[in-house]
C-alpha positions in Angstrom: 115.9 122.0 127.0 113.9 122.5 130.1 111.8 125.3 128.6 110.8 122.9 125.7 109.7 120.2 128.1 107.8 122.6 130.3 106.1 123.9 127.2 105.1 120.4 126.2 103.5 119.8 129.7 101.7 123.2 129.2 100.6 121.9 125.8 99.1 118.8 127.5 97.2 121.1 129.9 95.9 123.1 126.9 94.8 119.9 125.2 92.8 118.9 128.3 91.3 122.4 128.6 90.3 122.3 124.9 88.6 119.0 125.3 86.8 120.3 128.4 85.5 123.2 126.5 84.3 120.9 123.7 82.5 118.7 126.2 80.7 121.8 127.3 79.5 122.6 123.8 82.5 124.1 122.1 83.4 123.6 118.5 85.6 120.6 117.7 87.0 122.3 114.6 88.2 125.2 116.7 89.7 122.8 119.2 91.6 120.9 116.5 92.9 124.2 115.0 94.1 125.4 118.4 95.8 122.1 119.2 97.5 122.1 115.8 98.8 125.6 116.2 100.1 124.7 119.7 101.9 121.6 118.4 103.4 123.5 115.5 104.9 126.1 117.8 106.5 123.4 120.0 108.0 121.7 116.9 109.3 125.0 115.6 111.1 125.6 118.8 112.8 122.3 118.3 113.5 122.8 114.6 113.1 126.3 113.1 112.9 124.8 109.6 109.5 123.1 110.3 106.8 124.6 108.2 103.7 122.5 108.9 102.4 119.3 110.4 101.2 116.8 107.8 100.3 114.0 110.2 100.2 113.1 113.8 99.4 110.4 116.4 98.4 110.9 120.0 100.6 108.5 121.8 103.5 106.3 120.7 106.3 104.3 122.3 109.6 103.5 120.7 111.0 99.9 120.7 114.3 98.5 119.3 114.9 95.0 118.0 117.7 93.1 119.8 119.1 90.8 117.1 121.1 88.8 119.6 118.1 88.0 121.8 115.7 88.2 118.9 113.3 90.3 120.9 111.9 93.8 121.1 113.2 96.1 123.8 111.4 99.2 125.0 113.3 102.5 124.8 112.8 105.5 127.0 111.0 107.4 124.3 107.3 107.9 124.2 104.9 110.7 123.4 103.0 112.4 120.6 104.3 111.6 117.0 104.4 114.1 114.2 105.3 114.0 110.5 106.6 117.5 109.8 107.2 119.3 106.6 110.4 121.4 106.4 112.0 124.1 104.2 114.4 125.2 102.9 116.8 122.8 104.6 116.9 119.0 103.9 115.3 116.7 104.7 112.0 118.0 103.4 110.1 115.8 105.8 110.9 114.4 109.3 109.3 112.0 111.7 109.4 113.3 115.3 108.3 111.8 118.7 108.2 114.4 121.4 109.6 112.5 124.3 107.8 112.9 127.6 110.4 111.0 129.6 113.5 113.1 128.8 115.0 115.8 126.6 116.0 113.2 123.9 113.3 113.3 121.2 113.2 110.8 118.3 113.9 112.6 115.0 114.0 110.5 111.9 114.8 112.1 108.5 112.4 111.0 105.8 114.1 110.4 102.4 113.5 108.5 99.2 115.4 105.5 100.7 113.3 105.3 103.9 112.2 101.7 104.5 109.3 100.7 106.7 106.5 98.1 107.2 103.6 97.5 109.5 103.7 94.4 111.7 101.0 94.4 114.3 101.4 96.1 116.8 104.4 98.0 115.4 105.4 100.3 112.5 108.9 99.0 111.8 111.7 101.0 110.1 115.4 100.8 109.7 117.7 103.7 110.8 121.5 104.1 110.4 123.3 104.1 113.7 125.0 107.4 114.7 128.4 105.7 114.7 128.4 106.0 110.9 129.5 102.4 110.2 126.4 101.8 108.0 124.9 99.4 110.5 121.1 99.5 110.5 119.1 99.6 113.7 115.6 98.0 113.4 113.2 100.1 115.3 109.4 99.7 116.0 106.9 102.3 117.0 104.0 101.1 119.0 100.7 103.1 118.6 98.1 103.4 121.3 95.5 103.6 118.5 95.8 101.1 115.7 93.9 103.4 113.4 96.5 106.1 113.9 99.2 103.6 113.0 97.6 102.8 109.7 97.1 106.5 109.0 100.7 107.3 109.6 101.9 104.3 107.6 99.8 105.4 104.6 101.1 109.0 105.0 104.7 107.9 105.1 104.3 105.8 102.0 102.9 108.8 100.1 105.8 111.0 101.3 108.4 108.4 100.3 106.8 107.8 96.9 106.7 111.6 96.3 110.4 111.9 97.2 111.3 108.9 95.1 109.6 110.4 92.1 111.6 113.6 92.4 114.8 111.6 92.6 113.9 109.5 89.6 113.2 112.7 87.6 116.4 114.2 88.6 118.3 111.1 87.5 116.5 110.7 84.2 116.3 114.3 83.3 119.1 116.3 84.8 118.5 120.1 84.5 120.6 123.2 84.8 121.5 124.0 88.4 119.3 127.0 88.9 118.8 128.9 92.2 115.3 129.0 93.6 115.0 132.6 92.5 116.2 131.9 88.9 114.0 128.9 88.5 111.0 130.7 89.9 111.6 133.7 87.6 111.7 131.4 84.6 108.4 129.8 85.6 106.7 133.1 86.4 108.0 135.1 83.4 105.0 134.2 81.2 102.7 135.6 83.9 103.9 139.2 83.6 101.1 141.7 83.1 102.7 143.5 80.2 105.4 142.5 77.8 107.4 145.5 78.5 107.0 145.3 82.3 110.3 143.5 83.0 113.1 144.5 85.3 116.6 144.5 84.0 119.5 143.2 86.0 122.9 145.0 86.1 124.5 142.4 83.9 121.7 142.4 81.3 123.6 144.8 79.0 126.6 142.4 78.7 124.3 139.4 78.2 121.7 140.9 75.9 122.4 138.4 73.2 121.5 135.5 75.5 118.2 133.8 74.9 115.8 133.4 77.8 115.8 129.9 79.4 113.0 127.7 78.2 112.2 124.6 80.1 111.0 121.4 78.4 108.0 119.5 79.8 110.0 117.1 82.0 112.2 120.0 83.3 109.1 122.0 84.1 107.6 119.1 86.0 110.8 118.6 88.0 111.1 122.3 88.8 107.5 122.6 89.9 107.8 119.5 92.2 111.0 120.8 93.8 109.9 124.5 94.1 106.5 123.7 95.6 108.3 122.5 98.6 110.2 125.8 99.0 108.4 128.5 101.0 110.3 131.2 99.1 108.8 130.1 95.8 105.3 130.0 97.3 105.9 133.6 98.4 106.8 134.6 94.8 103.7 132.9 93.5 101.5 134.6 96.1 103.1 138.0 95.3 102.4 137.5 91.6 98.8 136.5 92.3 98.3 139.6 94.4 99.7 141.7 91.6 97.3 140.3 89.1 94.4 140.5 91.5 95.1 144.1 92.4 95.5 145.1 88.7 92.1 143.5 87.8 90.4 145.2 90.8 91.9 148.6 89.7 90.8 148.0 86.1 87.3 147.1 87.3 87.2 150.2 89.5 88.3 152.5 86.6 85.7 151.0 84.3 83.0 151.7 86.8 84.1 155.3 87.2 84.1 155.8 83.4 80.6 154.4 83.2 79.3 156.6 86.0 80.6 159.7 84.2 78.9 158.9 80.9 76.1 161.5 80.0 72.6 160.2 80.6 70.2 161.2 77.9 66.8 162.3 79.0 64.0 160.4 77.4 61.0 162.5 76.4 57.8 160.9 77.1 
């Protein structure tokens, strides 16, 4: 609401302050990092499922094509554009324009069926109307910087291709409907430090005759592509990495202690 809009204006002040510092000899890498963090915080206030910003453009204006008049009409939406990565909720990616004119931002879910094309000076896409009658609205985004338009277009194409690939794999190679935790446990099970170092679940006694789930190559590929977009799976991977790293560090420390305690023979000269 009002707090979000005020924060956006504050963000604009921060941007100007950052660039001022840069002109006085500051580091541009630090400026970009600060701006990215500030933008991410604003987006997360709008959508708590936003994890990261994978692309952005400085200033854009939304237009809508009037089929009756066969002309483009400017809408009251303009501001910075972001392509945001989300988890765990769908869609995994979303296009957002933070509107400077009102509280109504543009939010477009990015799916495998997202259609777009570049026709100078617009990036054109189709969006289903909120009425739910399957009518498509043709919209165009005008970019202040043509280079940014091409960059966002290329990024959106990569996102859609990735999502389409996941859908194709799901259709061609349907797999068992596993939870994130179960699928992650299956993928991580070969990484255990010791064969006997496994935790038993309460129902293991009743299911002791069941064989562990083994994924074929295609199922493994599909599981990895899906799970890598889930923050919980990345947490599990990181925890396993820390476990192995700490074990190796402790082993190295123990070996050094053993070597330091070995008797040193005096050499007679």
